[in-house]
N, C-alpha and C positions, 0 to 999 in steps of 0.2 A: 476648614481647621487645620492649624499649624502641625508638621509633623517630622519624620526624621531628616527629611531633605532640608527642609528649615534650619534645624538646629545645625546640620552639617556645614551648611554655606555662611551662617553666621560664625560658626567657630573656625573654620578655614580662613575666613577673611581675616581673622585676628592671629592668624597662625603665629606670625612673627611677635607679636606680642606676649604669646606663652612663651614661646622660646626666648624672649627677654627677662620675662618673669623668673624662667627656670634659672637662667645665667645669674642673676641679680641674688637668689637664693643660695646657690651654689657659692658663689663667691663670698658668703657671709658664713665664716666657719663658726660651726655651733656645736661643738663635742659637748657633752651635757656637764661637763666641769668647767664650761665657760659660759655662764649664766647670761653675760652680755651679748655674746652673740647669738644664744638661743632665744633671748628677749628680742632681739633684732629681728631674727626670722618671723617671730608672733607679730611683731608690731606690723611688718610687711603684710601680712595676712589679714590682720584686723581691719588695717586701714582699707584694703580693698573690699572685705565684707561690709562693712559699717553702712555703707552706700547701698547695699543690696538689702539693706532692712534687718542687718542683725544687731544685737544689742550684746556686749561683750562684758564678763565680769573675770577679774582674777583672783585664783585661788592659790594661797601662798603653799610654799612646800612645809610638811611637818617633820620635826625630827622623827626618827625612828624609835620605836619602844623599846626599852633596856633589852628584852629579850631578844628583839632583832638588831641590835647593833652589829654583831656579826657578821651578819646577811649583809648589811649596807656596807660594811668595809670589805666585803667580798667582791659585791656588785660595782662598787665605786669607790677604789680603794683610795684615799687620801682626799676624798670630796666631802665638804661639810652639806650634808644632804640638805640642812636648813636654808644653804644658800643658793641652792638650785633655780633655776629660773619657776615662776610659777606657772601652774596650769590656766589656760585659757577657756573660758565657756561663753558660747554665742549662742543666742535662741532668738527663731523667727517664729511668729505665728503662721499659719497656715489653714488648709482645707483638710476636713477629716479629723476624727476624732483620735487616731493613732499617731504617733510622732516617730521621726526617722533621727536616727545618732549618726553623725559623721565624725569618724576618727581621724585626726591627722597627727605625726610626730614632727617636732620642730627640731629634735637632735640628732646628730647624727654618730656614728663609730669611729668617726676620724678625728686624730688628736689636732690641737692647734699646730699651723704650720705644714698639715697636709697638702694644702694648695700650690705650695712652691715645687712640689714634686709631681701633682697629679693636679693640672688645671683644669678648668672646664673647657672641654673641646667637643666640636661636632664634627663627626668623622664618619663618611660611609653610611650614613642614615641613622647614626646614633650619637647620642648626647652623653658625655661622659666625665666623670668629676666626683669628689667626694659626696656621697649621700645623695647622687641624683635619683637613685632607685630606690633608697631606703632612708628619708621617703620624700624628698623634697618635689621629685616629678609627681607624687600624689596630691602635693598641695595644689600645685599647678591645675590639675586635672579638677581638683574641688572648687578652686576658685572660678575655672573657667566654665563649669558646670552651672555654678549658682549664679553666675553671672549672664549665661545665656537665657536660664529660666526667667530672670527678671525682665532682660531684655525684651524676650518674645512673649512676654505675658502668659507663660506656660503656668497652668495649676500646680502647686506643691503642697505638701502636708507640712506640720509643723515642723520644725528641723530645730535639732540641737548640734553644733559644731563645737568640737572638744578637741584642743591642741595641747599635747603634751611636751615637757621639754626633759623629761627623765627617762625615757622609754629604752634607751640603751646602757641607763644604771638601773635595771630592773623595775621601773614604774612604782617604787615604793611610796613615793608622793601622790602621785597621778591614780593609781589604781584604785583607791578608793572614791575618788570624785569619779571616774569612768563609770564603776559600779553604780554610783548615786544617780547619775544621768541614764546610763543604762535601763534601771529600775522603772524611768518613768517614760520609755520608749519600746515601741513594739518592734522595730526594726534596728540594724546597725551596719553600716557599710566603712570598713576600715580601707584606708587610702594606701596602704603599703601596694609596691609595684606588683602588677599580675607576673605569675611565674612561668618559668618553660614556654616561653612564647605567647604567652598572654592567657594562662590558666588563671581562673578564681581560686582561691582556697575556700574549702568546706569545711575543713578541721584543721587543727593546730595541734601540737604536742603540750602534755603537761610538763611543765619545767621547774626544775629546782637544782640546788649546789648542795654539796656536803663539804665540810672542812674536818679532816681527819688528823688530829695531833698524836703525835707518838711522843712519849716522854721517857728518856734513858737516864743515863748518867755520867755526867761529864767526868775526863780524866786525861793525864798527859798522855798522848798517842805513843811514848816511848817508854819512859820510866815507870808509868802507871797503867800502862795498856790493859791490864788484865782487870783491874777494878773499874773499867767504864763499862757502859752499857749502850751501845752505838745504836742511837735511834734512827739513822737513816738507814741502815742496815736493816733494823725491824721494819722500817716503813717500805721498804723494797720487797721485804717479804709478802706484806698482805697488798700491797697496791695489785700486783697482777692477778689475785683472787677477786678482787673488787671489778676490776675491769673484765674480767673474764664472763660477769652476769652479763654483758652486753648480747644482746639478740635483734639483730636488725630486723628479721622476719617478723617480729613481735613488736618493734618499735620501742626498744628498751636500748638506752645507750648510757654507759658508764665509762666516762672520761676523765683520767688525770689530766688536769691543765696548767697547774702552777706548784711547783715544790720548792719549798724551803727549808733549809736545816744548818746546822752547824753554827758555830761563833769564831772559832780562828782555825788556823790550817793544822797547828800542831795539839790540838784537843780532840779527844772521842766525844763525837756529837752527842750532847744530852737532850736536844729536842729536834724535831723536823716535822713538818705538815706538808700536807698536800691539798688543793682545793680541786674538787670533782664538779663535772658538770654532768647532770644526772636528768634524763628524759624520758618519759614513759608515753603511751597513748592517751591514758586517762588516768582519773584519781585511783582507780581499783588496782591498776597495774602498779602506781605509785606506793601505793599502800603495801602491796606485796613485794614490791622491790626493796623498799625501805625495810621491812622486816628481815629481809634475807642479808642486806647489807649488815644491819646492826648484829644479828646473830653471828655472821662472820667474824665481826670484828670482837665480839664478847669472847667467840672460840678462842682467837687469836690473842687475846688479852691474858686468857685464863693459862694457856701453855709459854708464854714468854716472859723474862724478866723485865721487858718495857711494858709500859701501859697505853693503852689506846682509848683516845676519845672521839668518837664520831659525832656531829652534828649534822643534822639534814634539815633542809626547808624548801618548800615547793612555792615558790614566789609567783608563778604565773599558771594558773589552771587553764587545762586543755579545752579545745572548742571541739564540740563531737558535731558528727554529721548525722543530724536529728532528721526527721521528715518535715518538719518546717526548715530547717535550713535548706535541703532539697528541693523544696517548694519554691524557696525565694530564689535560689539559683535559676531554676528551670524558668522563673519569671524574667530573671536578668538575662537569660541566654535567649529567650524568644524576643527581647528588645535588641540585643545584638544582632538578631539576623535581620531587624529592620535598617541595620547600617552595614549589612553584608558582611558581619564579623561572626564566626564560630565559636562562642566562648566554651570553652570547656572547664572540666574542674579537677582538683589537685588537693592532697593534703600535703601538711608540712611539718617537717619534725622541728622545725622552729615557733616561735612563741612571739607575739607582739601584745600590742595595747587591746586587741580584741578578745583576750582571755578573760578580762574583768567584765567585759559587756556580757560576753556568753554565760559566766556564771551568776550574773543577775537576771537572767532569763531573757534576755535580747535575742532576737534570731538574727544571727551574723553572718556575713559574707565579708570575707578579707581578700585584699589583692585587687581592690577595683581601681587602683593607680593605672599608670602605663604599664605596658609590657615592658620589663627589665632583666637584669640579671647579674652575675658575678658581684654579688653584695659584699660589702667590707672588703674589698680588693682594690687594685690600683687600675682595675679593669671596669670596675662598676658602670652600668650603662642603663638608659633607657632609649626605646626606639621613639625616634622624633614623631614620626606619623602616628603613632599611637597615643600622644597626646590628645589630639582632635578626636579620634575614634572614642578613647575611653571618656573623653568628657561629654560626647553627645551620646553614649551609653548611659552613663551615670545622670546626666540631665534629664533624659527620657525615662529611666527607671525611677528617679524622684519623683519625676509628675505622674508617672502609672501608678505610683504607692497613693495619691490624693485621689484618683477617679477611678479606678480598677485594680486595687491591690490583689494580691493571692488570698484567696478564701482561707477563712479559719478552719 
């Protein structure tokens, strides 16, 4: 019976092929605001998986509901959500009653033109480039693992592959599609890069945003200075109180990230706003924090001439470290040992596509892509050798889910 050594040999013999595919994907700029680039990455992956037995459908983006338009504007400023690239869903039959969902992201955080300053390079055992870790390296591992299973005739469960093009823009369109596919699946592997030298993520934060709008009154900064109510000054009074709610030891973070205010140099500003990044470990902590933030703003509003309006929305639910998740992690860890890899676990204060799968009741492991780091910076990288290693682990784990899955 074929085993880990056969997978490793087959994948190693095609190492240059996987590195070439990574190069090709990174050279396609695919910021979520660029639907043509995102679609090119999607077509590349689809063209490689159709011969492996997958049948794909395209799910168009839907415009946000009226009450969530402000959220869409914050998460993807200036981008028409309905024009974003569609979500791609591929399915293949397999052995056993339980389906596996594989999640990949097609878009990156790097705006068009980034390749001019951060080209794809391989140096000292690392591949660097825009989106190489988040998450194009994971797409390569996904393709390599599924190709190896087919080529070596390994068993596999029914599989759904979902490729989203709006992860960096908040997954407002793909989120419901992920939830639907996850509801019909037992397990989910998300193909973002492994963290901290190769750790798999067993939990992720509950994440949202806030927008605090402060309304004052405009007046001339000289002749009518006393008639104005300075919205920027009022915002500066309350913002430190909001960010002081941050408690890293509890996984709670409130961060002011974007500030706007005023209209002219010589006018007391009558309006100002701040965008807040808000992170908690779970829904319960979010509810507690949201209540504290709203109460704080209401108190400020009552004692000030300025008016305060705070909107909050959690757009990515948390992924919790449940007993089922730990069992799936131990299952993958045991597979790693067959490849001579010691896979450890970690949690993340960031979030991703896996949030919607976990909320739908699927058992989720994230970070199943290659080992990488320095995400969203000019130093983003993956370890080249980990492409083959993680492809082998993924392929074997998928196969084992068909014949000897973790017990319920």
